[in-house]
C-alpha positions as CSV (number, residue, x, y, z in Angstrom):
1,M,20.2,3.3,17.8
2,T,17.9,0.9,18.1
3,A,17.4,-1.9,15.7
4,P,17.2,-2.8,12.5
5,Y,19.7,0.0,11.3
6,P,22.9,-0.8,10.7
7,E,26.2,0.5,10.2
8,L,26.9,2.0,6.4
9,D,30.5,0.9,5.1
10,P,32.2,3.5,3.8
11,D,34.2,1.4,1.3
12,L,31.1,-0.8,0.1
13,V,30.2,0.0,-2.9
14,Y,26.3,-1.0,-3.5
15,D,24.7,-3.3,-7.1
16,L,21.5,-0.8,-6.5
17,L,20.2,2.2,-4.3
18,V,16.6,2.5,-4.2
19,I,15.2,5.6,-3.6
20,G,11.6,5.6,-2.2
21,G,10.2,3.5,0.5
22,G,6.5,3.4,-0.8
23,I,5.3,-0.3,-2.4
24,N,7.3,0.3,-5.8
25,G,10.3,1.3,-4.1
26,V,10.7,-1.9,-1.6
27,G,9.1,-3.6,-3.9
28,I,11.9,-3.5,-6.2
29,A,14.3,-3.6,-3.2
30,R,13.0,-7.4,-1.8
31,D,13.5,-9.0,-5.2
32,A,17.3,-7.3,-6.3
33,S,17.9,-8.5,-2.5
34,G,16.7,-12.2,-3.4
35,R,18.5,-11.6,-6.6
36,G,21.9,-12.2,-4.9
37,L,22.4,-8.4,-5.0
38,R,24.0,-5.1,-2.9
39,V,20.8,-3.0,-1.8
40,L,20.5,0.3,0.0
41,L,17.1,1.5,-0.2
42,V,16.6,5.3,1.4
43,E,13.3,6.9,3.2
44,R,13.4,10.4,4.2
45,D,11.0,10.0,5.9
46,D,8.7,6.4,7.3
47,L,7.8,3.2,5.5
48,A,4.5,4.0,3.4
49,A,4.1,7.3,5.1
50,H,2.9,8.6,1.6
51,T,0.8,7.6,-1.3
52,S,1.9,3.9,-0.2
53,S,-1.0,4.0,2.7
54,A,-3.3,6.3,1.0
55,S,-4.8,4.3,-1.2
56,T,-8.6,2.0,-1.2
57,K,-7.1,-0.6,-0.1
58,L,-7.9,-3.2,-3.1
59,I,-5.8,-5.5,-5.2
60,H,-7.9,-4.9,-8.4
61,G,-8.1,-5.3,-11.6
62,G,-9.6,-1.9,-12.2
63,L,-13.0,-3.1,-13.8
64,R,-13.0,0.1,-15.3
65,Y,-10.1,0.8,-17.1
66,L,-11.9,-1.6,-19.7
67,E,-13.8,1.9,-20.9
68,Y,-10.5,3.2,-21.9
69,Y,-9.2,-0.4,-23.3
70,E,-6.2,-0.7,-20.6
71,F,-6.7,-4.5,-21.0
72,R,-3.2,-4.8,-20.8
73,L,-2.9,-3.2,-17.4
74,V,-6.0,-5.0,-16.4
75,R,-4.7,-8.6,-17.0
76,E,-1.4,-8.3,-15.5
77,S,-3.6,-6.1,-12.2
78,L,-5.7,-9.7,-11.8
79,Q,-3.1,-11.8,-12.5
80,E,-1.3,-10.2,-9.9
81,R,-4.0,-10.2,-8.1
82,E,-4.1,-14.0,-7.8
83,R,-0.3,-13.8,-6.9
84,L,-0.8,-12.0,-3.6
85,I,-4.2,-13.4,-2.3
86,R,-1.6,-16.2,-2.3
87,I,1.4,-15.4,-0.8
88,A,0.7,-12.7,1.5
89,P,-2.8,-14.6,2.6
90,H,-2.7,-12.9,6.3
91,I,-2.8,-9.0,5.0
92,S,-4.9,-9.9,1.7
93,W,-8.6,-11.9,1.0
94,P,-11.0,-12.1,-1.4
95,L,-14.0,-9.6,-1.1
96,R,-17.5,-9.3,-3.1
97,F,-18.6,-6.3,-4.6
98,V,-22.6,-5.5,-5.1
99,L,-22.4,-2.7,-8.5
100,P,-26.0,-1.7,-8.5
101,Q,-27.7,0.1,-12.0
102,P,-29.3,2.6,-11.1
103,K,-31.5,4.4,-13.5
104,G,-29.7,6.3,-15.8
105,G,-26.4,4.5,-15.5
106,R,-24.3,2.3,-17.5
107,P,-26.6,0.1,-19.0
108,G,-26.7,-4.0,-18.5
109,W,-24.9,-5.0,-21.3
110,M,-22.1,-2.6,-21.3
111,I,-22.2,-4.1,-17.8
112,R,-22.6,-8.3,-18.9
113,I,-19.7,-7.2,-21.1
114,G,-17.0,-5.9,-19.1
115,L,-17.8,-8.3,-16.1
116,F,-17.3,-11.5,-18.9
117,L,-14.2,-9.7,-19.3
118,Y,-12.7,-8.6,-16.5
119,D,-14.1,-13.0,-15.6
120,H,-11.5,-14.5,-18.0
121,I,-8.9,-11.4,-19.4
122,A,-6.5,-12.8,-17.2
123,G,-7.1,-16.3,-17.6
124,R,-8.1,-19.2,-15.1
125,H,-8.2,-17.7,-11.1
126,S,-9.7,-18.9,-8.1
127,L,-12.0,-16.2,-6.9
128,P,-16.4,-16.3,-7.4
129,K,-17.2,-15.3,-11.3
130,S,-19.6,-12.1,-11.7
131,H,-23.5,-12.6,-12.1
132,G,-26.3,-10.7,-11.9
133,V,-28.3,-10.0,-8.0
134,N,-31.7,-9.1,-7.2
135,L,-31.1,-6.5,-4.8
136,R,-34.1,-6.8,-2.8
137,E,-32.3,-10.4,-1.3
138,P,-30.9,-9.8,2.2
139,Q,-28.0,-10.8,1.2
140,W,-27.1,-8.1,-1.3
141,G,-28.9,-5.7,-1.5
142,K,-29.8,-4.5,2.7
143,G,-29.4,-1.3,2.9
144,L,-29.5,-0.2,0.0
145,K,-32.8,2.2,-0.9
146,P,-36.1,0.5,-1.4
147,G,-36.0,1.8,-5.6
148,L,-32.5,-0.5,-6.5
149,S,-33.2,-3.4,-8.0
150,R,-31.0,-5.2,-10.1
151,G,-27.0,-5.5,-9.4
152,F,-24.7,-7.6,-10.6
153,V,-22.1,-9.1,-8.1
154,Y,-18.0,-9.8,-8.5
155,S,-15.3,-10.4,-7.2
156,D,-11.6,-8.5,-6.2
157,A,-9.9,-8.5,-2.6
158,W,-8.5,-6.1,-0.1
159,V,-5.3,-5.7,1.2
160,D,-3.7,-3.8,4.5
161,D,-1.4,-1.3,1.6
162,A,0.8,-0.4,4.2
163,R,1.3,-3.5,6.0
164,L,1.9,-4.8,2.5
165,V,5.0,-1.7,2.3
166,V,6.5,-2.5,5.5
167,L,6.1,-7.4,5.1
168,N,8.5,-5.8,1.7
169,A,10.2,-4.5,3.5
170,I,11.4,-7.2,6.4
171,D,11.9,-9.5,3.3
172,A,14.8,-7.2,1.5
173,A,16.0,-6.8,4.5
174,Q,16.1,-10.5,5.5
175,R,17.6,-11.3,1.8
176,G,20.7,-8.7,3.0
177,A,19.4,-5.1,2.1
178,T,20.3,-2.2,3.9
179,I,17.0,-0.1,4.9
180,L,17.4,3.5,5.8
181,T,13.7,5.3,7.0
182,G,14.3,9.6,8.1
183,A,17.2,9.7,6.1
184,A,17.2,12.1,2.4
185,V,19.1,12.1,-1.1
186,T,19.8,15.1,-1.9
187,G,22.5,14.8,-4.6
188,A,23.9,11.8,-6.5
189,E,26.9,12.8,-9.6
190,Q,29.3,10.3,-10.9
191,Q,32.4,8.8,-10.1
192,G,33.9,6.5,-11.9
193,D,32.6,4.0,-12.9
194,A,29.1,4.6,-9.5
195,W,26.8,6.9,-8.7
196,T,28.5,9.2,-4.9
197,V,25.1,9.6,-3.7
198,A,25.0,12.7,-0.9
199,L,22.4,11.8,2.4
200,E,21.3,13.7,5.2
201,P,19.2,13.4,8.1
202,N,15.9,14.4,7.5
203,A,15.1,16.8,11.1
204,D,11.4,16.5,10.8
205,A,11.8,12.6,11.5
206,P,12.1,11.0,14.9
207,Q,15.2,9.3,15.4
208,P,16.4,9.2,11.6
209,A,18.6,6.6,10.5
210,I,21.9,9.1,9.9
211,A,23.5,11.1,12.7
212,A,24.4,13.4,9.9
213,P,25.5,14.4,6.4
214,C,27.5,11.2,4.4
215,T,27.7,9.7,1.0
216,V,27.3,6.6,-0.4
217,R,28.9,4.4,-3.0
218,A,26.3,2.4,-5.8
219,R,26.4,1.3,-8.9
220,T,22.8,2.1,-10.3
221,I,20.2,4.3,-8.4
222,V,16.6,3.6,-8.9
223,N,14.2,7.0,-8.8
224,A,10.6,5.4,-7.0
225,A,10.4,8.9,-4.9
226,G,6.7,8.8,-5.9
227,P,5.6,12.2,-6.1
228,W,8.7,13.4,-6.3
229,V,10.2,11.5,-9.1
230,A,10.6,14.1,-11.3
231,S,12.3,16.5,-9.2
232,M,14.0,13.4,-7.2
233,L,15.5,12.8,-11.0
234,G,16.6,16.4,-11.7
235,S,19.6,15.6,-8.7
236,V,20.6,12.9,-10.5
237,A,23.9,14.8,-12.1
238,G,23.8,13.8,-16.2
239,A,20.3,12.1,-16.1
240,K,18.0,12.3,-19.2
241,R,14.3,13.8,-17.1
242,D,12.6,11.8,-19.8
243,G,9.1,11.6,-19.2
244,A,6.5,14.2,-17.0
245,I,3.8,12.9,-13.8
246,K,0.1,14.2,-13.4
247,L,-0.5,15.0,-9.2
248,V,-3.8,13.4,-9.0
249,K,-4.9,13.9,-5.1
250,G,-7.4,10.6,-4.1
251,S,-9.1,11.2,-0.8
252,H,-11.6,9.4,1.5
253,I,-13.7,9.1,4.5
254,V,-14.4,6.8,6.9
255,V,-17.6,7.0,8.8
256,P,-19.6,4.4,11.5
257,Q,-21.0,1.9,9.3
258,I,-23.5,2.5,6.7
259,Y,-24.7,-0.9,6.0
260,P,-24.6,-4.4,7.3
261,G,-22.4,-7.3,5.6
262,D,-18.8,-8.3,4.7
263,H,-19.1,-7.0,1.3
264,A,-18.1,-3.8,-0.9
265,F,-20.2,-1.5,-3.0
266,I,-19.1,-0.2,-6.4
267,L,-21.7,3.5,-7.2
268,Q,-22.0,5.0,-10.8
269,Q,-22.2,8.6,-10.4
270,D,-24.4,10.6,-12.2
271,D,-20.0,12.2,-13.0
272,G,-18.9,9.2,-15.0
273,R,-16.9,8.3,-11.9
274,I,-17.7,5.5,-9.2
275,V,-17.3,5.5,-5.9
276,F,-16.2,2.2,-3.4
277,T,-17.4,1.5,0.0
278,I,-16.0,-0.9,1.9
279,P,-16.1,-2.4,4.8
280,Y,-13.3,-1.6,7.2
281,E,-12.1,-2.1,10.8
282,G,-14.7,-3.7,11.5
283,Q,-17.2,-1.4,13.4
284,F,-16.7,1.2,9.8
285,T,-17.2,2.0,6.6
286,L,-14.2,4.0,3.9
287,V,-15.8,5.5,0.7
288,G,-14.3,7.5,-1.7
289,T,-11.7,8.3,-3.7
290,T,-11.8,11.1,-5.0
291,D,-9.9,12.6,-8.2
292,V,-8.5,16.1,-8.5
293,A,-5.1,17.5,-10.2
294,V,-3.2,18.8,-7.4
295,G,0.7,20.8,-8.0
296,E,3.7,19.9,-6.1
297,D,2.7,21.9,-2.9
298,E,0.1,19.2,-1.9
299,R,2.4,16.5,-2.4
300,A,3.7,16.0,1.4
301,R,1.2,16.4,3.5
302,P,-2.2,16.6,1.4
303,K,-5.3,16.9,2.9
304,I,-9.3,16.1,2.0
305,S,-11.0,19.4,0.7
306,A,-14.8,20.5,2.5
307,E,-16.1,19.9,-1.1
308,E,-14.6,15.9,-1.2
309,V,-16.3,15.6,1.6
310,E,-19.6,16.5,0.1
311,Y,-18.7,14.9,-2.9
312,L,-18.3,11.6,-1.1
313,C,-21.0,11.5,1.2
314,A,-23.8,12.9,-1.8
315,A,-22.2,9.6,-3.3
316,S,-23.1,7.4,-0.8
317,N,-26.2,9.0,0.2
318,R,-27.8,8.8,-3.4
319,Y,-27.5,4.4,-3.2
320,F,-28.2,3.7,1.2
321,E,-31.0,4.5,3.3
322,R,-28.8,5.7,5.7
323,Q,-27.5,9.0,5.0
324,I,-24.1,11.0,6.3
325,A,-22.9,14.3,6.6
326,P,-19.7,15.6,7.3
327,A,-20.1,15.3,10.4
328,D,-20.8,11.6,11.0
329,V,-16.9,11.0,9.2
330,V,-14.2,10.1,12.1
331,W,-11.3,10.5,10.4
332,T,-10.4,10.7,6.3
333,Y,-7.1,10.7,4.2
334,S,-5.8,11.8,1.0
335,G,-3.1,10.8,-1.2
336,V,-1.2,12.1,-4.0
337,R,-0.9,9.3,-7.1
338,P,2.0,9.7,-9.5
339,L,0.4,9.4,-12.4
340,F,2.5,9.0,-15.7
341,D,1.2,12.4,-17.5
342,D,-0.2,10.1,-20.9
343,G,-1.7,14.3,-21.8
344,Q,-5.1,13.4,-20.6
345,E,-7.4,16.4,-19.1
346,D,-9.6,14.4,-17.1
347,A,-8.2,13.2,-13.8
348,K,-9.8,10.1,-13.7
349,A,-9.1,9.4,-17.2
350,V,-5.2,10.1,-17.1
351,T,-3.4,6.0,-16.8
352,R,-2.9,4.1,-13.9
353,D,-0.5,2.2,-15.7
354,Y,3.9,2.2,-15.0
355,V,6.8,3.8,-17.4
356,L,10.3,2.9,-16.7
357,K,12.3,5.4,-17.7
358,L,16.2,5.2,-17.7
359,G,18.0,8.3,-17.5
360,R,21.7,7.5,-18.7
361,S,22.8,5.9,-22.4
362,E,26.2,5.4,-21.3
363,G,28.0,4.9,-17.6
364,P,26.4,4.4,-14.3
365,Q,22.6,3.6,-14.6
366,V,19.4,5.6,-12.9
367,L,15.9,3.7,-13.9
368,S,13.0,6.2,-12.5
369,V,9.9,4.8,-12.1
370,F,6.3,7.1,-13.0
371,G,2.7,6.3,-12.5
372,G,1.9,2.2,-11.1
373,K,-1.0,1.1,-8.9
374,L,-0.6,-0.9,-5.6
375,T,-2.0,-4.5,-7.1
376,T,1.1,-4.3,-9.7
377,Y,4.4,-3.3,-7.4
378,R,5.4,-7.0,-8.2
379,R,5.1,-7.1,-12.0
380,L,7.0,-3.6,-11.6
381,A,9.7,-4.6,-9.8
382,E,10.2,-7.3,-12.5
383,H,10.8,-4.8,-14.9
384,A,12.4,-2.5,-13.1
385,L,15.0,-5.2,-13.2
386,D,15.1,-6.7,-16.2
387,D,15.7,-3.2,-17.5
388,L,18.3,-2.5,-15.6
389,K,20.5,-6.4,-16.0
390,P,22.9,-5.5,-18.4
391,W,23.9,-2.8,-15.7
392,L,23.9,-5.2,-13.0
393,A,25.7,-8.4,-13.2
394,G,26.0,-11.5,-11.7
395,S,21.7,-10.7,-10.8
396,G,19.8,-14.0,-9.8
397,D,16.1,-14.5,-11.8
398,A,13.1,-13.5,-11.2
399,W,11.5,-15.5,-7.8
400,T,8.9,-13.0,-6.3
401,D,6.0,-14.7,-7.3
402,L,5.3,-18.1,-5.3
403,S,7.5,-16.6,-2.3
404,P,5.7,-16.0,0.4
405,L,5.7,-12.5,2.5
406,P,7.3,-12.8,5.7
407,G,4.7,-14.3,7.4
408,G,2.5,-15.7,4.8
409,E,3.3,-19.3,5.4
410,L,0.0,-20.3,7.0
411,G,0.4,-23.7,6.0
412,A,-2.6,-26.2,4.5
413,A,-5.2,-24.4,7.6
414,G,-5.3,-20.9,5.7
415,F,-6.3,-18.0,7.8
416,D,-8.9,-19.6,9.5
417,G,-7.3,-22.6,10.9
418,F,-3.3,-20.6,11.7
419,L,-5.8,-18.0,14.3
420,K,-7.5,-21.5,15.4
421,Q,-3.8,-22.5,16.8
422,A,-3.1,-19.1,17.6
423,R,-5.6,-18.9,20.3
424,E,-5.3,-22.0,21.5
425,R,-1.5,-21.1,22.4
426,W,-2.3,-17.5,23.7
427,P,-5.6,-17.6,25.2
428,F,-5.7,-14.5,27.0
429,V,-5.2,-12.7,24.1
430,P,-8.8,-11.2,23.5
431,A,-10.5,-12.5,20.2
432,A,-11.0,-9.1,18.6
433,T,-7.1,-8.0,19.4
434,M,-6.0,-11.8,18.6
435,K,-7.8,-11.7,15.0
436,R,-6.2,-8.5,14.7
437,M,-2.4,-9.4,15.3
438,A,-3.4,-12.3,13.3
439,H,-3.2,-10.3,10.4
440,A,-0.7,-8.3,10.6
441,Y,2.2,-10.4,11.5
442,G,1.0,-14.2,10.6
443,T,3.4,-16.6,12.0
444,R,5.8,-13.9,12.7
445,L,3.2,-13.3,15.8
446,A,4.9,-15.8,17.9
447,M,7.9,-13.5,17.6
448,I,5.6,-10.6,19.5
449,L,3.7,-13.4,22.3
450,G,7.0,-15.7,22.7
451,D,6.3,-17.9,25.7
452,A,4.2,-15.4,27.5
453,Q,1.7,-17.2,29.4
454,G,-0.5,-14.1,30.5
455,W,-1.3,-10.7,29.9
456,Q,1.0,-9.1,32.2
457,D,4.0,-10.7,30.3
458,L,3.8,-8.6,27.2
459,G,5.3,-5.1,29.1
460,T,3.2,-2.0,29.6
461,D,-0.6,-2.1,28.5
462,F,-1.1,1.2,26.2
463,G,-4.9,0.3,26.0
464,G,-7.4,-0.8,23.0
465,G,-4.6,-4.0,22.6
466,L,-1.1,-2.5,22.2
467,T,1.1,-3.1,24.6
468,E,5.0,-3.1,24.7
469,A,6.0,-6.6,23.4
470,E,4.0,-5.4,20.1
471,V,5.9,-1.9,20.1
472,R,9.4,-3.6,20.9
473,Y,8.9,-5.7,18.4
474,L,7.4,-2.7,15.7
475,Q,10.4,-0.5,16.7
476,T,12.7,-3.9,16.2
477,H,12.0,-5.3,13.5
478,E,9.5,-2.5,11.6
479,W,11.5,0.6,11.3
480,A,8.5,2.3,13.9
481,R,10.3,5.4,15.4
482,S,6.5,7.3,16.0
483,A,3.1,6.7,17.9
484,E,2.2,8.0,14.2
485,D,4.3,4.9,13.2
486,V,2.0,2.2,15.1
487,L,-1.1,3.5,15.0
488,W,-1.7,4.1,11.7
489,R,0.3,2.3,9.6
490,R,2.0,-0.6,11.0
491,S,-1.9,-0.7,12.5
492,K,-5.2,1.2,12.7
493,L,-5.9,1.5,16.2
494,G,-5.6,5.7,16.0
495,L,-9.5,4.1,14.8
496,T,-10.7,3.1,18.2
497,A,-7.6,4.2,20.5
498,A,-8.2,5.6,23.5
499,A,-6.5,9.9,23.5
500,D,-4.1,9.6,26.0
501,V,-2.4,6.4,23.7
502,A,-0.5,8.7,21.1
503,E,0.5,9.7,24.0
504,K,1.6,7.3,26.0
505,L,3.5,6.2,23.4
506,A,5.0,9.1,22.6
507,Y,6.9,9.1,25.2
508,W,7.6,5.2,25.3
509,F,9.5,6.1,21.7
510,K,11.1,9.0,24.0
511,A,12.6,7.1,26.3
512,N,13.3,4.0,24.2
513,A,15.5,5.4,21.7
C-alpha cells in the first residue's frame, strides 16, 4: 500500500478515534494531535468527499444570520475569518461583496444597521469596512442591469474548502495522527475502560486503507460523520441518541463568467433568500446556493434538480445583463448539510450553529457533532476537546489559533511575494499553472518541483498543467487515490482539463497502486 497509510498497531489504545474526514473531523484530529493525544481518524470515502467540498467556498460571518438574531454565531464566525486568513494565506484571501438594493428588497436602513453590526460585532479586524456605493460606477456595477443604481459593499473571504480539509489532515498526520480513508466504522462497544471499534474496507473506495475487517481500541470516540451522524450514533452500543439533524441540500452551478471584476455579489431574492455570485477559477462564475430539505436517501450522492438550476439561473438573471440558462451550466455540485434540528420548518431559517452532544454519563465517552459551518470548524474543535477533557488525561492546551496550516508559512511578503519567488526559482512552469500550484501548496510547492530544471523533469504530462510529480505528491502526502480525488477535490482542474485526462490518471493510479 502506498504511503501515507501506516500499519495499524493491534496493541495500541488510541486516546481519540474520529469518525469522519470532513472539515470538523480533521479539525478535531489536528487539534487533538497537537495536544499530544494518540489519534486515529477513519473516513469511509475520500477526505472532503461530501459536504465539506460542496460549500460556497466562503469564510464569512453570515450576514443574513443577523436577521435570525444569531449574534453569537456571527461574532465567532467573523473572529474565525480573521484567524483563517492569517493561518492559511495560500488557500484563503479577502473578497469584497457588492449588495445591490433592488426595488422591493430589504430597506436601506435595515441593511445599514446590519452592515454596521457586521463591521463591529467581532471587535477589530483587518478587512475594509462596509460603505454605500453608486452602482453606475464601473468598479462595482459593471455587468449589472441599468435599473440598479444603489448598493453596498462589505468584506468577507474566500477559501478552497476541500484543500482546507486536506491541509488539516496533513498537519494532524505530521503531529502523529493516523489517517485512514476508504475504511468504514461499522460498530463500537465498550470493553473495559475503552471502546472496541469494528472497521471494514469500503469496497467502493479505490485502494482502501485496510484490506480486511479488523478492530481497533480507543478510549474516546468523536462522531463527526456529518449527514450520517445520527445513524452512526446508533452503531455505538450504549450511547444516548440525544439530538437530531435536519438534512438540507445546497446546490451550486458554475457558468462562464457573468461579469468582470474580482468581487462577488450577494443578491436578494423575492422569496427572502440570498444567492451569491463569485468569481471562480479565473474564467467562471459560481452561483449558489439553494436550501432544499431532503431525506436520508440523498446523503451519499446528492444531485441538483432541474428546478434548482432554473432557480439559480433566474436569481442571476434578475440582476445581470448577461442572461444565463441551463444550457450555459458547465458544472454543478450539491452537498447535504447536517444542520441541527431546531424545529424550524423553513430550510433557510434552520440554524447553522453547531451543537456538541456527549453520549455517555459514565465509562468511555462518545461525542457527536451536529451542524456547524466551514468557517467555525477550528473553534468547534476547541470546544469539542474542552468537552472531552475529563476523559482525555494528559491533554494539552488549545494551540491552533496562531499555528499556520501546512504551506501557509509565506513570510512578511505574503502570497504575492511568495509567488514572485516561485516564478524566479522555477521559470519553466507556465504562469497560470504556477499561480494555481502556489495557491494550492504554498511553501510545500518545493516538495513537488524540487530541483527540477525544466518541465520534462516533472514526469508524465497529463495535460492542463498537471504532471506526474504533482500526482505522485498527492498520492504520497495527500491521500489521493483516484482521478476524481485529483481533478475535483485536490484541484478543480476537472473544469478545464481535456476529456482524456481523467482516463490517463485512472490508468496511472492503477499502475501505481
